[in-house]
C-alpha positions as CSV (number, residue, x, y, z in Angstrom):
1,M,-167.7,114.4,94.1
2,F,-166.4,115.1,97.7
3,K,-166.0,111.3,98.2
4,E,-163.8,111.0,95.0
5,F,-161.8,114.0,96.1
6,K,-161.3,112.5,99.5
7,E,-160.2,109.1,98.0
8,F,-157.8,111.0,95.8
9,A,-156.3,113.1,98.5
10,V,-155.6,110.3,100.8
11,K,-153.9,108.1,98.2
12,G,-150.3,107.4,98.8
13,N,-149.0,109.2,95.7
14,A,-150.9,112.5,96.5
15,L,-149.7,112.5,100.2
16,D,-146.1,111.7,99.0
17,L,-146.3,114.5,96.5
18,A,-147.7,117.0,99.1
19,I,-145.0,116.1,101.6
20,G,-142.2,116.4,98.9
21,V,-143.4,119.9,97.9
22,I,-143.4,121.0,101.5
23,I,-139.9,119.6,102.2
24,G,-138.7,121.0,98.8
25,A,-139.9,124.5,99.7
26,A,-138.2,124.3,103.1
27,F,-135.0,122.9,101.4
28,G,-135.1,125.7,98.8
29,S,-135.1,128.4,101.6
30,I,-132.2,126.7,103.3
31,V,-130.1,126.6,100.1
32,T,-131.1,130.1,99.2
33,S,-129.7,131.2,102.6
34,L,-126.7,129.0,102.1
35,V,-125.9,130.7,98.7
36,K,-126.8,134.3,99.8
37,D,-125.4,134.4,103.4
38,I,-122.5,131.7,103.4
39,L,-121.2,131.2,99.9
40,M,-121.5,134.6,98.2
41,P,-119.7,136.7,100.7
42,P,-116.4,134.8,100.4
43,I,-116.8,134.7,96.6
44,G,-117.3,138.5,96.7
45,L,-114.2,138.8,99.1
46,L,-112.2,136.7,96.6
47,T,-113.3,138.8,93.6
48,G,-112.5,142.2,95.3
49,G,-115.8,142.9,96.9
50,L,-118.0,141.9,94.0
51,D,-121.6,141.5,95.1
52,F,-123.6,139.6,92.5
53,S,-127.0,140.8,93.8
54,N,-126.1,144.4,93.0
55,K,-124.9,143.8,89.4
56,F,-127.3,145.1,86.8
57,L,-127.4,146.9,83.6
58,V,-129.7,149.9,83.0
59,L,-131.7,149.3,79.7
60,K,-133.7,152.5,80.0
61,G,-132.6,155.2,82.3
62,A,-135.0,157.2,84.6
63,T,-136.3,160.4,83.3
64,N,-134.0,162.5,85.5
65,G,-130.9,160.6,84.2
66,A,-129.7,159.7,87.6
67,M,-127.2,156.9,88.3
68,F,-128.1,154.0,90.6
69,A,-126.1,151.9,93.1
70,T,-128.7,149.1,93.4
71,P,-131.4,147.6,91.1
72,A,-134.0,148.6,93.8
73,D,-133.0,152.2,93.5
74,A,-133.3,152.1,89.8
75,V,-136.7,150.5,89.9
76,K,-137.9,153.2,92.3
77,A,-136.8,156.0,89.9
78,G,-138.6,154.2,87.0
79,A,-135.7,152.8,85.2
80,I,-135.7,149.5,83.4
81,T,-132.9,147.2,84.4
82,W,-131.4,143.8,83.5
83,N,-130.5,142.2,86.9
84,Y,-127.9,139.6,85.7
85,G,-126.5,139.4,89.2
86,N,-129.7,137.9,90.4
87,F,-129.5,135.4,87.6
88,V,-125.8,134.4,88.5
89,S,-127.1,133.8,92.1
90,S,-130.0,131.8,90.8
91,I,-127.6,129.6,88.7
92,I,-125.4,129.0,91.8
93,N,-128.5,128.2,93.8
94,F,-129.7,125.7,91.2
95,L,-126.3,124.0,91.0
96,I,-126.1,123.5,94.7
97,V,-129.7,122.1,94.9
98,A,-129.0,119.8,92.0
99,F,-125.8,118.6,93.6
100,C,-127.6,118.0,96.9
101,V,-130.4,116.1,95.2
102,F,-127.8,114.0,93.3
103,V,-126.0,113.1,96.6
104,L,-129.4,112.3,98.2
105,V,-130.6,110.0,95.3
106,R,-127.3,108.3,95.1
107,A,-127.3,107.6,98.9
108,I,-130.9,106.2,98.7
109,N,-130.0,104.1,95.6
110,K,-127.0,102.7,97.6
111,M,-129.3,101.8,100.5
112,K,-131.7,100.0,98.2
113,R,-129.1,97.7,96.6
114,P,-129.1,94.2,98.2
115,A,-126.0,93.2,99.9
116,L,-124.3,90.1,98.5
117,T,-124.1,87.8,101.6
118,T,-124.4,84.4,100.0
119,A,-122.4,82.8,97.2
120,P,-124.2,82.5,93.8
121,V,-125.9,79.3,93.1
122,S,-126.2,79.7,89.3
123,K,-124.5,81.3,86.3
124,D,-125.2,82.0,82.7
125,C,-124.0,79.8,79.9
126,P,-121.5,81.8,77.7
127,F,-122.9,80.2,74.6
128,C,-126.7,80.2,74.9
129,Q,-127.1,82.6,77.9
130,M,-129.4,80.2,79.7
131,T,-129.0,79.8,83.5
132,V,-127.2,76.8,84.8
133,P,-126.0,75.5,88.2
134,I,-122.8,77.0,89.4
135,K,-121.0,73.7,89.4
136,A,-122.2,72.6,85.9
137,A,-119.3,71.6,83.5
138,R,-121.7,71.3,80.6
139,C,-124.7,73.3,79.7
140,P,-127.9,71.1,79.8
141,H,-129.6,73.4,77.2
142,C,-127.0,73.6,74.4
143,T,-124.6,70.9,75.7
144,S,-121.6,73.2,75.4
145,E,-118.6,72.6,77.7
146,I,-118.3,75.5,80.2
147,A,-114.8,76.7,80.6
148,G,-113.6,77.2,84.2
149,S,-116.0,74.7,85.8
150,V,-114.8,72.4,88.5
151,R,-115.9,68.8,88.3
152,A,-116.7,67.2,91.6
């Protein structure tokens, strides 16, 4: 059983997945800091000091009927809160991560595309869709005349 686990653990896919999870966790903390420390303060400034992390709605108040400035204060007093500000921050977090992943995938796909460095040597017949030499004036498969061909 240990031998099978060892074979599984050292397979390329398992290692790639493990590395992806570790890098993803590190990337997630970077994006969280970006949203919390860099993006949200200017948004709060533009919205007149609005701090999304302190936005909440008290669903059930504390037994003493006190008012709360932060969700943490409300929880300490035994109130039940709906922390919609954290949800807004999470949505912004997700959108930034999704955009970064999109840009990364787009760049990787662009690098994978082969560069066209040589002229094409064949083309498709417009009638039968078979591949013919680029200089062919007539298709050898359906004998149709190919428009735009140059006879040598």
